[in-house]
Every structure is written in structure tokens, then in C-alpha cells.
N, C-alpha and C positions, 0 to 999 in steps of 0.2 A: 416548585416551579424555578429554574435557573434563567436569570437574565443573560443575553448576550452581551460580552464585555464590550463589544463595539459602539452598543446602542446606549444612547443617552448618558452618555461620559458627562459629568457635571462640570468639568473644565477647572475644577478648583486645585489651587496649589495645595500638593501633598507635602506636609511638614512632618518628617521624621525625627526632628529634634526635640529637645527638651521643652518648647513652647507649652504654655499652658493650654487648656479646652477653650477658657475664655479670648485669651489670644489666638488660637486659631478659628475660633468663631467671629473674631474682629476681622481678621485678616478675610475670611471669606465673605464677610458682609460687605467690606470694601470692595472685592474682586467681584464678586456676583452681580451686586447693584450697579456698580457702574459700568461693567460689560455690559450688562441686560438693557438698561435704558439706554446706553450710547447706540445699540444696535436696533432696538426696537421703536426710538424715536428720533425724528430728525432734528439736524442742528438748529439751534435756537429754539425750539419747544418748551414750553413750561408745562409743568406736570404736576398733579396734587399729590401729597402724600398724607395719609390718613393712618393715626395711630389710634387703635381702638381698644378702650377700656383699660386706661392708665389709672392706677389704684389711688396715686395722690390727688386726684382732679374731681371736683365736685362732679362735671357731668361724663368724666373720664377719656374724654378725646383730645385729642391734637391733631392739628389740621396746619400743613404748610404748602407752600407753591413755590417750586425751585426750577430754574432754568437748567440747562444742560451743562453750562460753564459753572454750576456750582455744586457738583456731583460730590466733591469732597465733605462739602459742609452737609449734603443730605446723608452721606453714610455716616459721618461722626453724630449728626443729631438723632437719628435711627437706633444707632448702635445702643445708645443711652436706655432704649426701651425695648430693644429685643429681648425676649425671655421675660420680660415684666408686664407688657402689655399682651392682650390676648391675641391680637396680630395687627401686622403693617401692610398697609396697601398702597398703591399706586393708582393713578388713573391711566386706564386703557389710551384714551385720548388726550390730545392737547389741550389747554386753554386759553382762553384770550389774556394777553398781557396784563390787563387791569386786575387780574388776581392777585397781581403783586403787591397790589395796594393792601391786600387783607394779611398776608404774612410772606414777606419777600424773603425767600431762602434760609427761611427759619422755622419752626414749631411753635404755635400758639394754642392755648386752651380753646377747644371746639365751642365753650359757653360765649367766648369772644369772638369767634372766627366763623364766618358763614363757609360752608362747602361750595364747591362747585355745583351750577344748576345747568339745566339745557342751554341756556342761553350763553353760557360760561365756554362751552365747549366748541372748539374750531371747526371741527370735522371728524369723521368716523376714522381712525387709521387703525385699528386692531378689532378683531372679531375671535371672541374668546369660546372655546368649547370646553368647559369646564367637567372634568369626569369626577366622579366623587361617590366613595363608597355609600352603601346603605348601611346607616348605624343610628344608635339613639343620638337625638339632638346634643349638643354642649359637650361631646366627649372625643377624644381624638380617634383615628382610625389603628386598628391592630394591622401589624405586618402583613398578615393575609390579605386583609381588606385591601390594602394597599398594592399588593400584587396583584390583584384582581382587577384594580384601577388601572393599573399599568399594562396589562396585556389588553386590556380594552382600548386604552390610547392607543396601541400600536395598531391594532385592528382596524380602528377608526381612520388613523393618519394614513394606514396602507391602501384602505379601500378609496379615500378622496384623493390620494395620489393616481389611482388608477383611473379615475374620473376627471382628471385634469387639473387638480387642486395643487397648487405649489406645497413645498414641503413647510410644515410649520414651526416654528420656536415651542420646544417642548420645556415644561417647566413641573418641576416636583413642588407642589403647594404645599407639602407637609404630610397633607393627609389623602392627597390625590392628585391628580395630572391636569395640566393644563395645555391645550394646544391652541397656540396662537397663530392666526392668519392676517397678513397685510391685506386691509381693504381700501376702498377709497369711496365714500359714500357721504350723503348728506348727514347732518345732525339729528335731523327728524327721521331717519329710516330704520325706525324700530321692526316695522312688518316683517321687512325682507329677512332679516337677521334672527327674529323669534321665529318665522316661519320654518327657517333651516334647521333651528336647534330644537323645535318640536318633531321635525322628520327625523332627524339623528337621534333624538331620543326615542322615539316611535321603533325606530329598526334596530338600536344597539342595546337600549337599558334592559335590566333583568332584573331579579329580587336581590343581587348582591351589589350592582351599581347602578349609578343612573348618570345621564347627561343632563346638567341645568339648564331648564328653558326659560329662567328669570333673569339672564345674565345680558339683556340686549339692551339695557338703557344708554345712550350717549354718556351717563355719567358713571357708566360702570367702572367699578373699582377692582382689582385683584391683588391677590398676594406679592410681597415684593421679595424676589429672590434673594435669597442670603440673611433673611429674617426668620423667627422662630414662629412655629405655630403653638400655640398655647391653649388648645381648647380644650376645657374642663381640666380634672386633676390628671397630672401625669403619673405614670404607671409602668410598671415591665410590659404590661401587655397592651397600654395605650400610651406612649409616651409621647411628650412634646418633643417636635422635630424641626429641623433645620429645613427651610425651603431652599431650593435653588434651582437655576437654567441649566437644563441638563443639554439640550444639543439645539444650536443654533443652524440654520437651512444652510449656511455655507461651508458648514464643518462635516 
């Protein structure tokens, strides 16, 4: 299956010069994370960043709360762990300013830092449709797995568009695809989103790919574009991959 060149452009800077792979990844992280977070979150928002399973920490995790005026610091902090941690996540929904008291524009060990809870969420800002290939837990997807998820994502977004939904932000999560839709709902409105996800799963999921029905919480996290997805051992068949925002609705 060949993807149309016009769809899901990563919008990353293409560097044909002698820059190292690490430099290119750093550039993409800075570009992808900054552009993405500025697009999906309103000015003045504070978001949670969660770095999962860092080897040198007792409980393995890092947590921080960043405002959009400090995205350079966010990018610098997470790039130190991208490729070393299992994954790096951001909060779909903005958190209260009081979260800055825990870790203001920096990352701190999860053993000393409380993650955001429902009472810390200001509003429901984004709805996530997480399209993930069916495979053994704890391992990365194959290229074929990802291709199936890609095409299901196109079908779902096309059908929702026909039903009157807006165009989503499309994100390559490294092992699957995320469709992100703007919403304006109360924090405690789990039921409506979960009902929608279950309906989509019933209609579109198959033996090869599923729509995750367990991502409706107000505190839901998602893969931060521009960071590595490092689930399981990396191999030629199931490599660790760089995530990235593929398409923004205005483009």
C-alpha cells in the first residue's frame, strides 16, 4: 500500500546536509513539539509532561508542568530522555496553575512529584481517537502493522468528516496513529467521549487494528510528537520510531 504524498505530511525540516542523526532528531523534536503544542493548546495553558520508565530513577518516571511560554525549556528537557525512556507524554487537557508548585517548567522525579488528577484539569480541550495495531503487549509495531493503522485512520477521519466533524490533527504515535479533535466539555464528561469511542471501535476495529476505548479520562496523556516510541526491544522488524504531528487542520 502506497501513501499519497499529499496526506499526513510530517512538516519536519528536511536536512540533506552532514548533520548527524542525533542532530536531526533534536531539530525535529524542537520543531514538532513546539508547533504541535502551540497549535492544540490555547495561549497561557499549562500542560503536564510525563516521561515514562527512565532507567536511572527508582520509580522510573519524570513529571513536569510547563506553560506555553517555556516550550524551549520543555524541548530541551525531554530531548535528554527521548530514546532512553520508554515514551514521553503530554496532557490532552490543560491543568490548573497550582500544578506549577510541583514542578514549574522543569522535570522532577515521579517519586517526589504528584501527577495531575481530575481536580487539576481545567476543561476537556481535546478528544483522542487512538488507532493502534493489534500485537503482543510490550513490543513495537511492524511496518505492516502501522500501514494498516494508517489506512484505518484515513477511513475514520473521512467518515467523521462526512458526518459533520471538523478535520482532526493527525499524529503518528510511533506505533499507530492519533486523531485529535477539539472539544469544549466539562472535566467530568467521561461518559460522552467513552460512548463515542466504543461506537467507533464497534464499527471500525478488526483483528488487525483497534480503536482504544480506554482514553476518555480528563487526565489522559498522549505521545508527545517529536519524541521516540521505545516499546520493547528495537529490531529491524519492530523498530523504535520517532513520533510526529502529520497534519494540522489548516494545512
